[in-house]
C-alpha positions in Angstrom: 0.1 -0.3 0.1 1.9 3.0 -0.8 1.2 6.2 1.6 -0.3 8.4 -0.8 -3.5 6.0 -0.6 -3.6 6.0 3.1 -7.2 7.3 4.0 -6.8 6.2 8.1 -3.7 5.4 10.4 -3.4 1.4 10.4 -5.7 -0.5 13.4 -5.9 -4.2 11.5 -3.5 -6.8 11.2 -4.5 -6.9 7.6 -3.1 -3.1 7.2 0.2 -4.2 9.3 0.0 -6.8 6.4 -0.2 -4.4 4.1 2.5 -2.0 4.8 4.7 -4.7 5.8 4.6 -5.9 2.2 5.2 -2.5 0.9 7.7 -1.8 3.3 9.5 -5.2 1.7 9.6 -4.4 -1.9 11.2 -1.0 -0.5 14.1 -3.2 0.8 12.9 -1.9 4.8 12.8 -3.7 7.7 9.7 -3.4 10.2 11.1 -4.3 13.5 7.9 -4.0 15.1 4.8 -3.7 13.0 2.4 -4.6 16.1 3.5 -0.7 17.1 0.9 0.6 14.5 1.1 4.2 13.7 2.9 6.6 16.1 3.4 10.0 16.5 5.6 12.1 18.7 5.6 15.7 20.0 8.3 17.3 22.0 8.9 20.6 23.9 12.2 22.1 24.9 13.9 24.9 26.9 17.5 25.9 26.9 18.7 24.3 30.0 19.9 27.6 31.7 19.7 29.4 34.7 19.3 27.2 38.1 17.8 23.8 36.0 20.0 20.9 37.0 21.2 19.0 34.0 20.8 15.9 35.8 16.9 16.7 36.6 15.9 16.3 32.7 16.3 14.4 29.6 18.5 16.5 27.5 19.8 16.9 23.7 22.3 19.0 22.0 20.5 21.1 19.2 21.1 24.2 16.5 18.5 26.9 18.1 17.7 30.4 15.9 19.4 33.0 18.0 17.4 36.6 18.2 18.5 39.8 18.9 16.5 40.9 22.2 17.7 44.5 22.2 14.0 45.8 21.8 11.5 44.4 24.3 8.8 44.3 22.1 10.1 43.0 19.1 13.0 40.1 19.0 14.6 39.6 15.1 16.0 36.0 14.0 19.8 37.0 13.6 21.3 33.1 12.7 21.4 30.0 14.5 23.3 28.9 17.6 24.5 25.6 19.4 22.5 25.1 22.9 21.7 21.7 25.0 17.8 21.5 25.4 16.0 20.2 28.1 12.8 17.7 27.3 9.3 19.5 29.2 6.5 18.4 27.6 5.5 14.9 25.4 2.6 13.9 23.4 2.7 10.6 22.7 -0.2 9.7 20.2 -0.9 6.1 18.4 -3.4 3.9 16.7 -4.8 0.7 18.3 -7.6 -1.6 17.7 -10.5 -0.1 17.0 -9.1 3.4 17.4 -8.0 5.4 13.9 -8.6 8.6 15.7 -5.6 7.2 17.8 -5.3 7.7 21.8 -3.7 11.0 22.7 -1.2 10.7 25.5 0.6 13.7 27.0 3.7 13.5 29.9 5.3 16.8 31.3 8.3 17.9 33.6 6.8 17.8 37.9 8.7 21.3 37.9 6.8 22.8 35.0 4.0 24.6 36.1 1.8 24.3 39.7 -1.3 22.7 39.5 -5.0 23.5 40.2 -7.2 22.3 42.8 -8.1 19.0 42.0 -10.1 15.9 43.7 -9.1 12.1 43.4 -10.4 8.8 45.7 -8.5 7.7 48.3 -7.6 4.2 49.4 -11.2 4.1 52.1 -13.1 5.6 48.9 -13.0 9.4 50.7 -13.1 12.1 47.8 -10.2 14.3 48.7 -9.9 17.9 47.4 -6.3 19.1 46.3 -5.8 23.0 46.9 -3.4 24.6 44.4 -0.1 24.5 44.7 0.8 28.2 46.2 4.6 27.7 46.6 7.5 26.1 45.0 10.0 26.8 41.9 8.2 26.1 38.8 10.1 27.2 35.6 7.3 28.6 33.5 5.6 30.2 36.9 7.1 32.8 38.7 4.5 33.8 41.1 2.7 30.6 42.3 0.7 32.6 45.4 -1.2 34.0 42.6 -3.4 31.1 41.5 -6.6 32.6 39.9 -6.8 30.7 36.9 -8.4 34.1 34.6 -5.1 35.8 35.0 -2.6 33.0 34.2 -1.7 31.4 31.2 -1.5 34.7 28.9 0.2 34.6 25.3 2.1 37.7 25.7 3.9 37.3 22.2 3.5 35.5 18.7 5.6 34.9 15.7 5.5 37.4 12.7 7.6 35.9 9.8 11.4 35.3 11.3 10.3 37.9 14.4 8.5 37.6 17.8 7.1 40.4 18.6 4.7 41.4 21.9 1.0 41.3 22.2 1.0 43.8 24.4 3.8 46.0 25.7 6.3 43.7 25.7 7.7 39.8 25.9 7.4 38.3 29.0 6.5 35.0 30.4 3.3 33.8 31.0 2.7 33.2 34.9 1.4 29.3 33.6 -1.1 26.9 35.5 -1.9 23.1 34.8 -5.7 24.1 35.0 -6.3 20.4 34.9 -3.8 18.5 36.6 -5.0 15.0 35.3 -7.1 16.1 32.1 -10.7 16.0 33.7 -13.0 18.8 33.6 -14.0 19.3 37.4 -17.6 19.4 37.0 -18.0 16.7 34.3 -18.6 12.9 34.4 -15.1 12.9 31.5 -16.3 9.5 30.0 -19.0 6.5 30.2 -17.2 4.7 32.7 -16.0 7.1 35.4 -18.6 8.3 37.5 -16.5 11.6 38.5 -13.7 13.8 38.0 -11.8 12.4 40.8 -12.2 8.9 40.2 -10.8 9.4 36.7 -8.0 11.5 38.5 -7.5 8.7 41.1 -6.4 6.3 37.6 -4.2 8.5 36.4 -2.6 8.8 40.3 -2.6 5.1 40.6 -0.6 5.1 37.1 1.8 7.4 37.9 2.3 6.0 41.0 2.6 2.3 40.3 5.1 3.1 37.1 7.7 6.0 39.0 7.9 2.9 42.2 9.4 0.8 39.2 12.1 2.9 38.7 15.2 2.5 40.2 17.4 5.1 41.4 18.1 8.8 40.1 16.4 7.3 36.7 15.9 10.6 34.9 12.2 9.4 33.9 11.2 10.0 37.7 11.0 13.8 37.1 8.3 13.0 34.5 4.5 12.4 34.9 1.5 11.3 33.3 -1.2 14.0 32.6 -3.6 11.4 30.9 -5.2 10.1 27.5 -8.0 10.6 25.6 -9.6 8.9 22.5 -13.2 9.2 21.0 -16.3 7.4 21.8 -16.3 4.4 19.4 -13.5 5.3 17.9 -15.5 7.6 15.4 -14.3 11.0 13.6 -13.7 13.2 16.2 -16.0 16.1 16.3 -13.9 18.4 18.7 -16.9 18.1 21.9 -15.7 16.8 25.2 -18.1 14.1 26.6 -20.3 15.4 28.6 -23.6 13.8 29.8 -25.5 16.9 30.8 -25.5 18.3 27.1 -27.2 17.7 24.0 -25.0 15.5 21.6 -21.7 15.7 23.6 -22.2 11.8 24.2 -22.6 11.0 20.5 -19.7 8.7 19.2 -16.7 10.6 17.9 -16.8 13.0 21.3 -13.7 12.8 23.5 -13.3 10.7 26.7 -10.8 9.1 28.5 -9.3 12.5 30.1 -11.6 14.4 27.8 -10.3 17.8 28.5 -6.6 16.7 27.9 -3.7 19.7 27.8 -0.3 19.8 28.5 0.7 23.4 30.1 3.7 23.5 27.7 2.3 23.2 24.0 -1.7 24.1 24.7 -0.4 26.9 27.5 -3.3 29.4 26.6 -5.5 26.6 25.5 -6.5 25.5 29.1 -9.7 27.9 28.7 -11.3 26.8 31.7 -11.5 24.0 34.1 -14.8 24.1 33.4 -16.7 21.6 30.7 -20.1 23.3 31.4 -20.6 26.1 29.4 -24.1 27.8 29.1 -25.2 24.4 27.8 -23.2 24.4 24.9 -20.6 21.3 24.2 -17.3 22.3 25.4 -14.1 22.3 23.1 -11.2 22.3 25.3 -10.0 18.9 23.7 -7.1 17.2 21.1 -9.6 16.6 18.9 -10.4 20.2 18.7 -7.5 20.8 16.7 -7.2 17.2 15.3 -10.3 16.0 14.2 -13.0 16.5 11.5 -11.4 13.5 9.5 -9.6 10.1 10.1 -7.8 11.1 7.0 -3.9 11.8 7.8 -3.2 14.0 4.6 -5.4 16.1 5.4 -3.5 19.1 6.4 -4.2 20.1 9.9 -6.8 17.3 10.6 -6.1 14.4 12.4 -2.3 14.8 11.7 -0.8 18.2 11.5 2.5 16.8 10.0 1.6 13.7 7.9 0.9 15.1 4.7 4.5 17.2 5.1 6.5 14.2 5.6 4.9 12.7 2.5 6.6 15.2 1.0 9.9 15.1 2.9 11.6 17.2 5.7 14.6 19.6 5.2 16.6 19.2 8.0 19.2 21.6 8.4 22.1 19.9 10.0 24.7 23.0 10.4 23.8 26.9 12.1 23.1 29.7 9.8 25.0 32.8 10.6 
């Protein structure tokens, strides 16, 4: 099967066999075809200041270099070498019955303070955790301000090769992880978990189980699983968050799992609200708000935002521009 003829990501053994046969015709060996299709998206920051290199997965990379003399406009002047620290990762993969893919996200534990959330303890009691209001955070300089309305602001945007201020000056956002475990606080997040607290408890338990198996100073201990989402019945994503109180928001295509999932490093200002009840209208703060409306990965800015470019070939710069 030619990649140009693909209309959805593989989910069946027949599709795996077709891909494997095509690969062999081109002298390519697929070591683990049962992995199906997988996309990764990562976010990185320059390792500097008080950041401890041993606390992060790092790479050496070539990054853009800007003239920052102006507070309101940064001008691209070339490239430079830098050590980057991994702060976030989306891991997305197709699975049996899910051509829309299962979307999972991870963050470094020092990124941002959590907003308030609930979980169910081992006695069955629902526990409310207060917002993080202390501590040192990479993307938050004032944890005492737990007001979500004043957080996660966008202060800059790209304009060609320049970065320009959205207001008076380019400045960091005071970022908060609005939904720490991917579920809106006031709505049943999926058809199996009866409450956000139940869904949060499952994600917390997964983290505890995996992290406790890591030995010694394994750097992966510093990264936490935020949640996973997919659609009802594996249908074409409609962009809506599962909500049994809103008409049409439990239909095939609605986001379930941790259905209001976001990564504070990649969807910083997309974390609009901690609620999924918006005046009786379907909430659309889900991965599938942007990655949806089709199962065809070739459609630009549909389910996949990179597959069409990969088919055309992506050029890489191997030397910095002076």
